[in-house]
N, C-alpha and C positions, 0 to 999 in steps of 0.2 A: 556714551558707551553703555550698552545694555548689560544687565547683570546676568548671572548664571541661570537664574530661573527663566528669564526671557529667552535665553538661548535654547534651553531645554524645551520650553513650550513651543518654540518655533520649529524645532526638529522632531518633535514627538510624533506628529502625524506620518512623517516619512518613515521613521523607524518602525512604527506600528504596521504600516502598510507592507514594509519589507518583511517583517516577521510573519504577517499573515500569508504573504506569497510564498515565503520559504516553507511554512508549515504545510501548505497545499502541495508543494513540490515533494516534500517528504512523504506525505500521505499517498500521492500518486506513485512514487517509486516503491513504496512498501507494498502497494497493491500489485504492481507489476511483478515484484520479486515473489510475492505470495502465490500468484497464479502460476509462475514458473515452477515453484516448489511443489505445488499441488499436481501439476502435470507430471513432474518427475516421480512423485510418490505414486500416482495412479499407474504410470508406466511400469514402475518396479513391482507394484502389486500384481499387475497383469502378467508380468514375466514369471513371478513366483507361483502363481496359481495355475498357470497354463491355459487360462481362458480369459476372454475379455471381462472387464469388471462388471458390465451390465448383464452378462450371461447368467450369473448366479440368480439375480432377481427375476429374469425371464423364465428360468427353469422352475422356480418356485411358484410362479403364477399360473402355470398350466394345470 
C-alpha cells in the first residue's frame, strides 16, 4: 500500500492541469465580460453626448 506522499505525487499532475485549465477559462470569461461592459459604457457615453464617440476626435482633426 502506498503512502500519502505517493498518492499526492501521482495525482499532482492532474490537479495542476485542472487548475491551469480552470484559470484559462476564468481569464476568457473575464475578457468576455469586460468587452460587454466596455460596449455598454461606450453606448451610454454616446447617448449622453448626443453624438457618436468617434465624432469628437474627427471634428478636432479637421
